C-alpha positions in Angstrom: -0.8 0.1 29.8 -3.0 2.8 28.3 -1.0 5.8 27.0 -2.1 9.2 28.3 -2.8 10.3 24.7 -5.3 7.5 24.3 -6.9 8.5 27.6 -7.0 12.1 26.5 -8.5 11.2 23.2 -11.2 9.1 24.9 -11.8 11.8 27.5 -11.9 14.5 24.8 -14.3 12.6 22.7 -16.5 11.9 25.7 -16.5 15.6 26.6 -17.3 16.5 22.9 -20.2 14.1 22.9 -21.4 15.4 26.2 -21.3 18.9 24.7 -18.7 20.0 27.3 -16.8 21.7 24.5 -14.3 23.8 26.5 -13.1 20.6 28.2 -13.0 18.8 24.8 -11.0 21.6 23.3 -8.5 21.5 26.2 -8.0 17.8 25.7 -8.2 17.5 21.9 -6.2 20.5 20.7 -2.8 19.1 21.9 -3.7 15.8 20.2 -4.7 17.7 17.0 -1.4 19.5 17.1 0.4 16.1 17.4 -1.4 14.8 14.3 -4.4 12.9 15.6 -6.9 13.1 12.7 -10.0 12.4 14.8 -8.9 15.2 17.2 -8.2 17.5 14.3 -11.7 16.9 12.9 -13.4 17.6 16.2 -11.3 20.7 16.9 -12.3 22.0 13.4 -16.0 21.5 14.2 -15.6 23.4 17.5 -13.8 26.3 15.8 -16.3 26.3 12.9 -19.3 26.6 15.2 -17.8 28.5 18.1 -18.2 25.5 20.5 -16.1 26.0 23.6 -14.0 28.6 21.8 -14.6 31.8 19.9 -15.6 30.9 16.3 -12.6 31.1 14.1 -13.0 30.2 10.4 -9.3 30.2 9.7 -8.6 27.7 12.4 -11.6 25.6 11.4 -10.3 25.4 7.9 -6.8 24.7 9.0 -7.8 21.7 11.1 -10.5 20.3 8.8 -8.0 20.5 5.9 -5.3 18.8 8.0 -7.5 15.8 8.8 -8.9 15.7 5.3 -5.5 15.7 3.7 -4.5 12.8 6.0 -7.4 10.8 4.5 -10.0 11.1 7.2 -13.3 10.6 5.4 -15.5 12.6 7.8 -13.1 15.5 7.5 -13.1 15.2 3.7 -16.9 15.4 3.8 -16.7 18.4 6.1 -14.2 20.2 3.9 -16.4 19.4 0.9 -19.3 21.1 2.6 -17.1 24.1 3.5 -16.4 24.5 -0.2 -19.9 23.8 -1.3 -21.5 26.3 1.1 -18.6 28.8 1.0 -18.2 28.5 4.8 -14.7 29.3 6.2 -13.5 29.3 2.6 -14.4 30.8 -0.8 -17.3 28.8 -2.3 -16.0 26.4 -5.0 -18.3 23.6 -6.2 -15.5 21.9 -8.2 -13.3 21.7 -5.1 -16.3 20.5 -3.1 -16.9 17.7 -5.5 -13.2 16.7 -5.3 -13.4 16.3 -1.5 -16.8 14.6 -1.6 -15.4 12.1 -4.1 -12.4 11.3 -1.8 -14.8 10.6 1.1 -17.3 8.8 -1.2 -14.6 6.5 -2.4 -14.0 5.5 1.2 -17.6 4.5 1.5 -19.1 7.5 3.3 -22.8 7.4 2.3 -23.4 11.1 3.0 -20.6 12.0 0.5 -21.9 9.4 -2.0 -25.4 10.9 -2.0 -24.1 14.5 -2.1 -21.8 13.6 -5.0 -24.8 11.9 -6.8 -26.8 15.1 -6.3 -23.9 17.2 -7.7 -23.8 14.9 -10.8 -27.6 15.1 -11.2 -27.5 19.0 -11.1 -24.2 19.5 -12.9 -22.9 21.4 -9.8 -19.1 21.4 -9.7 -19.0 18.5 -12.1 -20.3 17.8 -15.6 -23.9 16.8 -15.4 -24.0 13.0 -15.6 -27.1 11.1 -14.7 -25.3 7.8 -15.0 -22.6 8.9 -12.5 -25.4 10.2 -10.2 -27.1 6.7 -10.4 -23.8 4.9 -9.7 -23.1 7.0 -6.6 -26.7 6.6 -5.3 -26.4 2.8 -5.7 -23.1 2.8 -3.8 -24.9 4.7 -1.0 -27.6 2.1 -0.9 -30.4 3.8 -2.8 
């Protein structure tokens, strides 16, 4: 038997993918509150971009951080970009690099290439062309 939480998650993701964000928020927010990291990540994106809800940087950061701290690579990448761009949080390249590294170590190619770029430029990390090369190779370049 399928649990209602699983159905709500599937329905919430389907609504999110169909850009029916108010329906997605209605289904995903309770799951985010109960600790579902996929739901937390999607709720963060909706708050960050004002999709189906009023844009709320504090709530976006809260949910992105919750999913990232639970080890969800996509949320770690998202939190890294929040710090890199200074969106929803004070800009901090060093903190951005920390979150990109966590996601990169889980194999997320976007984080690997971003981290490589940061090493190439010395942005948030000590400039290190060798580390840049290593991360680009891991990303498949």
